[in-house]
PyMOL CGO cylinders between C-alpha atoms (Angstrom):
from pymol import cmd
from pymol.cgo import CYLINDER

trace = [
    CYLINDER, -22.56, 33.64, -6.10, -20.64, 32.74, -9.26, 0.3, 1, 1, 1, 1, 1, 1,
    CYLINDER, -20.64, 32.74, -9.26, -17.37, 32.87, -7.31, 0.3, 1, 1, 1, 1, 1, 1,
    CYLINDER, -17.37, 32.87, -7.31, -18.79, 30.45, -4.76, 0.3, 1, 1, 1, 1, 1, 1,
    CYLINDER, -18.79, 30.45, -4.76, -19.90, 28.05, -7.49, 0.3, 1, 1, 1, 1, 1, 1,
    CYLINDER, -19.90, 28.05, -7.49, -16.49, 28.23, -9.13, 0.3, 1, 1, 1, 1, 1, 1,
    CYLINDER, -16.49, 28.23, -9.13, -14.83, 27.61, -5.78, 0.3, 1, 1, 1, 1, 1, 1,
    CYLINDER, -14.83, 27.61, -5.78, -17.08, 24.60, -5.16, 0.3, 1, 1, 1, 1, 1, 1,
    CYLINDER, -17.08, 24.60, -5.16, -16.19, 23.15, -8.57, 0.3, 1, 1, 1, 1, 1, 1,
    CYLINDER, -16.19, 23.15, -8.57, -12.50, 23.62, -7.84, 0.3, 1, 1, 1, 1, 1, 1,
    CYLINDER, -12.50, 23.62, -7.84, -12.91, 21.92, -4.48, 0.3, 1, 1, 1, 1, 1, 1,
    CYLINDER, -12.91, 21.92, -4.48, -14.70, 18.97, -6.09, 0.3, 1, 1, 1, 1, 1, 1,
    CYLINDER, -14.70, 18.97, -6.09, -12.01, 18.69, -8.75, 0.3, 1, 1, 1, 1, 1, 1,
    CYLINDER, -12.01, 18.69, -8.75, -9.33, 18.74, -6.05, 0.3, 1, 1, 1, 1, 1, 1,
    CYLINDER, -9.33, 18.74, -6.05, -11.15, 16.06, -4.08, 0.3, 1, 1, 1, 1, 1, 1,
    CYLINDER, -11.15, 16.06, -4.08, -11.23, 13.86, -7.18, 0.3, 1, 1, 1, 1, 1, 1,
    CYLINDER, -11.23, 13.86, -7.18, -7.50, 14.42, -7.77, 0.3, 1, 1, 1, 1, 1, 1,
    CYLINDER, -7.50, 14.42, -7.77, -6.70, 13.63, -4.14, 0.3, 1, 1, 1, 1, 1, 1,
    CYLINDER, -6.70, 13.63, -4.14, -8.79, 10.45, -4.27, 0.3, 1, 1, 1, 1, 1, 1,
    CYLINDER, -8.79, 10.45, -4.27, -6.94, 9.41, -7.42, 0.3, 1, 1, 1, 1, 1, 1,
    CYLINDER, -6.94, 9.41, -7.42, -3.60, 10.20, -5.75, 0.3, 1, 1, 1, 1, 1, 1,
    CYLINDER, -3.60, 10.20, -5.75, -4.58, 8.13, -2.71, 0.3, 1, 1, 1, 1, 1, 1,
    CYLINDER, -4.58, 8.13, -2.71, -5.35, 5.18, -5.00, 0.3, 1, 1, 1, 1, 1, 1,
    CYLINDER, -5.35, 5.18, -5.00, -1.92, 5.59, -6.60, 0.3, 1, 1, 1, 1, 1, 1,
    CYLINDER, -1.92, 5.59, -6.60, -0.31, 5.77, -3.16, 0.3, 1, 1, 1, 1, 1, 1,
    CYLINDER, -0.31, 5.77, -3.16, -2.01, 2.51, -2.18, 0.3, 1, 1, 1, 1, 1, 1,
    CYLINDER, -2.01, 2.51, -2.18, -0.47, 0.87, -5.27, 0.3, 1, 1, 1, 1, 1, 1,
    CYLINDER, -0.47, 0.87, -5.27, 3.10, 1.99, -4.53, 0.3, 1, 1, 1, 1, 1, 1,
    CYLINDER, 3.10, 1.99, -4.53, 5.58, -0.78, -3.80, 0.3, 1, 1, 1, 1, 1, 1,
    CYLINDER, 5.58, -0.78, -3.80, 9.11, 0.14, -2.68, 0.3, 1, 1, 1, 1, 1, 1,
    CYLINDER, 9.11, 0.14, -2.68, 12.12, -1.90, -1.69, 0.3, 1, 1, 1, 1, 1, 1,
    CYLINDER, 12.12, -1.90, -1.69, 14.61, -0.91, 0.97, 0.3, 1, 1, 1, 1, 1, 1,
    CYLINDER, 14.61, -0.91, 0.97, 18.00, -2.53, 1.32, 0.3, 1, 1, 1, 1, 1, 1,
    CYLINDER, 18.00, -2.53, 1.32, 20.86, -2.64, 3.78, 0.3, 1, 1, 1, 1, 1, 1,
    CYLINDER, 20.86, -2.64, 3.78, 24.11, -4.48, 4.24, 0.3, 1, 1, 1, 1, 1, 1,
    CYLINDER, 24.11, -4.48, 4.24, 25.00, -4.09, 0.58, 0.3, 1, 1, 1, 1, 1, 1,
    CYLINDER, 25.00, -4.09, 0.58, 21.79, -5.85, -0.45, 0.3, 1, 1, 1, 1, 1, 1,
    CYLINDER, 21.79, -5.85, -0.45, 22.04, -8.63, 2.12, 0.3, 1, 1, 1, 1, 1, 1,
    CYLINDER, 22.04, -8.63, 2.12, 18.68, -7.57, 3.57, 0.3, 1, 1, 1, 1, 1, 1,
    CYLINDER, 18.68, -7.57, 3.57, 15.74, -6.37, 1.48, 0.3, 1, 1, 1, 1, 1, 1,
    CYLINDER, 15.74, -6.37, 1.48, 12.31, -5.34, 2.70, 0.3, 1, 1, 1, 1, 1, 1,
    CYLINDER, 12.31, -5.34, 2.70, 9.27, -4.48, 0.62, 0.3, 1, 1, 1, 1, 1, 1,
    CYLINDER, 9.27, -4.48, 0.62, 6.69, -1.91, 1.72, 0.3, 1, 1, 1, 1, 1, 1,
    CYLINDER, 6.69, -1.91, 1.72, 3.33, -1.15, 0.16, 0.3, 1, 1, 1, 1, 1, 1,
    CYLINDER, 3.33, -1.15, 0.16, 1.51, 2.20, 0.03, 0.3, 1, 1, 1, 1, 1, 1,
    CYLINDER, 1.51, 2.20, 0.03, 0.34, 2.59, 3.61, 0.3, 1, 1, 1, 1, 1, 1,
    CYLINDER, 0.34, 2.59, 3.61, 3.62, 1.32, 5.02, 0.3, 1, 1, 1, 1, 1, 1,
    CYLINDER, 3.62, 1.32, 5.02, 2.56, -2.32, 5.11, 0.3, 1, 1, 1, 1, 1, 1,
    CYLINDER, 2.56, -2.32, 5.11, 5.56, -4.64, 5.27, 0.3, 1, 1, 1, 1, 1, 1,
    CYLINDER, 5.56, -4.64, 5.27, 4.92, -7.19, 2.54, 0.3, 1, 1, 1, 1, 1, 1,
    CYLINDER, 4.92, -7.19, 2.54, 8.24, -8.96, 2.13, 0.3, 1, 1, 1, 1, 1, 1,
    CYLINDER, 8.24, -8.96, 2.13, 11.62, -9.66, 3.70, 0.3, 1, 1, 1, 1, 1, 1,
    CYLINDER, 11.62, -9.66, 3.70, 14.61, -11.26, 1.99, 0.3, 1, 1, 1, 1, 1, 1,
    CYLINDER, 14.61, -11.26, 1.99, 17.73, -12.27, 3.88, 0.3, 1, 1, 1, 1, 1, 1,
    CYLINDER, 17.73, -12.27, 3.88, 21.03, -13.39, 2.41, 0.3, 1, 1, 1, 1, 1, 1,
    CYLINDER, 21.03, -13.39, 2.41, 21.58, -16.92, 3.66, 0.3, 1, 1, 1, 1, 1, 1,
    CYLINDER, 21.58, -16.92, 3.66, 25.03, -16.02, 4.98, 0.3, 1, 1, 1, 1, 1, 1,
    CYLINDER, 25.03, -16.02, 4.98, 23.27, -14.03, 7.72, 0.3, 1, 1, 1, 1, 1, 1,
    CYLINDER, 23.27, -14.03, 7.72, 21.53, -17.14, 9.05, 0.3, 1, 1, 1, 1, 1, 1,
    CYLINDER, 21.53, -17.14, 9.05, 24.62, -18.39, 10.88, 0.3, 1, 1, 1, 1, 1, 1,
    CYLINDER, 24.62, -18.39, 10.88, 24.49, -18.71, 14.67, 0.3, 1, 1, 1, 1, 1, 1,
    CYLINDER, 24.49, -18.71, 14.67, 25.34, -15.49, 16.47, 0.3, 1, 1, 1, 1, 1, 1,
    CYLINDER, 25.34, -15.49, 16.47, 24.13, -13.21, 13.66, 0.3, 1, 1, 1, 1, 1, 1,
    CYLINDER, 24.13, -13.21, 13.66, 20.82, -12.29, 15.32, 0.3, 1, 1, 1, 1, 1, 1,
    CYLINDER, 20.82, -12.29, 15.32, 21.90, -8.80, 16.36, 0.3, 1, 1, 1, 1, 1, 1,
    CYLINDER, 21.90, -8.80, 16.36, 23.34, -8.09, 12.90, 0.3, 1, 1, 1, 1, 1, 1,
    CYLINDER, 23.34, -8.09, 12.90, 20.10, -9.26, 11.25, 0.3, 1, 1, 1, 1, 1, 1,
    CYLINDER, 20.10, -9.26, 11.25, 18.03, -7.07, 13.56, 0.3, 1, 1, 1, 1, 1, 1,
    CYLINDER, 18.03, -7.07, 13.56, 20.14, -3.99, 12.79, 0.3, 1, 1, 1, 1, 1, 1,
    CYLINDER, 20.14, -3.99, 12.79, 20.04, -4.66, 9.05, 0.3, 1, 1, 1, 1, 1, 1,
    CYLINDER, 20.04, -4.66, 9.05, 16.27, -5.14, 9.10, 0.3, 1, 1, 1, 1, 1, 1,
    CYLINDER, 16.27, -5.14, 9.10, 15.78, -1.82, 10.86, 0.3, 1, 1, 1, 1, 1, 1,
    CYLINDER, 15.78, -1.82, 10.86, 18.07, -0.07, 8.37, 0.3, 1, 1, 1, 1, 1, 1,
    CYLINDER, 18.07, -0.07, 8.37, 16.37, -1.66, 5.35, 0.3, 1, 1, 1, 1, 1, 1,
    CYLINDER, 16.37, -1.66, 5.35, 12.95, -0.70, 6.70, 0.3, 1, 1, 1, 1, 1, 1,
    CYLINDER, 12.95, -0.70, 6.70, 14.10, 2.90, 7.22, 0.3, 1, 1, 1, 1, 1, 1,
    CYLINDER, 14.10, 2.90, 7.22, 15.41, 2.98, 3.64, 0.3, 1, 1, 1, 1, 1, 1,
    CYLINDER, 15.41, 2.98, 3.64, 12.11, 1.69, 2.26, 0.3, 1, 1, 1, 1, 1, 1,
    CYLINDER, 12.11, 1.69, 2.26, 10.11, 4.08, 4.44, 0.3, 1, 1, 1, 1, 1, 1,
    CYLINDER, 10.11, 4.08, 4.44, 12.07, 7.09, 3.14, 0.3, 1, 1, 1, 1, 1, 1,
    CYLINDER, 12.07, 7.09, 3.14, 11.40, 6.00, -0.45, 0.3, 1, 1, 1, 1, 1, 1,
    CYLINDER, 11.40, 6.00, -0.45, 7.72, 5.43, 0.27, 0.3, 1, 1, 1, 1, 1, 1,
    CYLINDER, 7.72, 5.43, 0.27, 7.31, 8.83, 1.94, 0.3, 1, 1, 1, 1, 1, 1,
    CYLINDER, 7.31, 8.83, 1.94, 9.07, 10.59, -0.94, 0.3, 1, 1, 1, 1, 1, 1,
    CYLINDER, 9.07, 10.59, -0.94, 6.85, 8.96, -3.56, 0.3, 1, 1, 1, 1, 1, 1,
    CYLINDER, 6.85, 8.96, -3.56, 3.72, 9.62, -1.50, 0.3, 1, 1, 1, 1, 1, 1,
    CYLINDER, 3.72, 9.62, -1.50, 4.62, 13.30, -1.04, 0.3, 1, 1, 1, 1, 1, 1,
    CYLINDER, 4.62, 13.30, -1.04, 5.29, 13.67, -4.76, 0.3, 1, 1, 1, 1, 1, 1,
    CYLINDER, 5.29, 13.67, -4.76, 1.91, 12.19, -5.70, 0.3, 1, 1, 1, 1, 1, 1,
    CYLINDER, 1.91, 12.19, -5.70, 0.02, 14.28, -3.16, 0.3, 1, 1, 1, 1, 1, 1,
    CYLINDER, 0.02, 14.28, -3.16, 1.77, 17.49, -4.18, 0.3, 1, 1, 1, 1, 1, 1,
    CYLINDER, 1.77, 17.49, -4.18, 0.94, 16.82, -7.82, 0.3, 1, 1, 1, 1, 1, 1,
    CYLINDER, 0.94, 16.82, -7.82, -2.70, 16.27, -6.88, 0.3, 1, 1, 1, 1, 1, 1,
    CYLINDER, -2.70, 16.27, -6.88, -2.86, 19.41, -4.73, 0.3, 1, 1, 1, 1, 1, 1,
    CYLINDER, -2.86, 19.41, -4.73, -1.58, 21.66, -7.50, 0.3, 1, 1, 1, 1, 1, 1,
    CYLINDER, -1.58, 21.66, -7.50, -1.39, 25.30, -6.44, 0.3, 1, 1, 1, 1, 1, 1,
    CYLINDER, -1.39, 25.30, -6.44, -2.48, 24.47, -2.90, 0.3, 1, 1, 1, 1, 1, 1,
    CYLINDER, -2.48, 24.47, -2.90, 0.51, 22.20, -2.27, 0.3, 1, 1, 1, 1, 1, 1,
    CYLINDER, 0.51, 22.20, -2.27, 2.38, 23.21, 0.85, 0.3, 1, 1, 1, 1, 1, 1,
    CYLINDER, 2.38, 23.21, 0.85, -0.52, 25.13, 2.37, 0.3, 1, 1, 1, 1, 1, 1,
    CYLINDER, -0.52, 25.13, 2.37, -1.56, 23.97, 5.83, 0.3, 1, 1, 1, 1, 1, 1,
    CYLINDER, -1.56, 23.97, 5.83, -5.27, 23.36, 5.26, 0.3, 1, 1, 1, 1, 1, 1,
    CYLINDER, -5.27, 23.36, 5.26, -6.96, 21.42, 8.06, 0.3, 1, 1, 1, 1, 1, 1,
    CYLINDER, -6.96, 21.42, 8.06, -8.10, 17.98, 6.93, 0.3, 1, 1, 1, 1, 1, 1,
    CYLINDER, -8.10, 17.98, 6.93, -5.97, 17.95, 3.78, 0.3, 1, 1, 1, 1, 1, 1,
    CYLINDER, -5.97, 17.95, 3.78, -3.24, 15.28, 3.51, 0.3, 1, 1, 1, 1, 1, 1,
    CYLINDER, -3.24, 15.28, 3.51, -0.45, 17.45, 2.07, 0.3, 1, 1, 1, 1, 1, 1,
]
cmd.load_cgo(trace, "trace")
């Protein structure tokens, strides 16, 4: 029975760490760029697009396709950064269980 109680305490501690990590993930803000900084997008924790900046030189007629391509590339850059930071936080919270495929666990 003592082993079960110890296991339950460890599970509760892990749940608290994961909840804390999820709060930190929600607070992450990353910026992705493309076109040498001509396009910048900002993503928040859950992947929410919260900002777009375009260099004014892109706003010329006929640049629509270029803008579209640069937006996609900047979003992909930001998404990679967001996923890397999220994975790092979740692995730190999971401790020795990081990398194990446990159903229902976000790591």
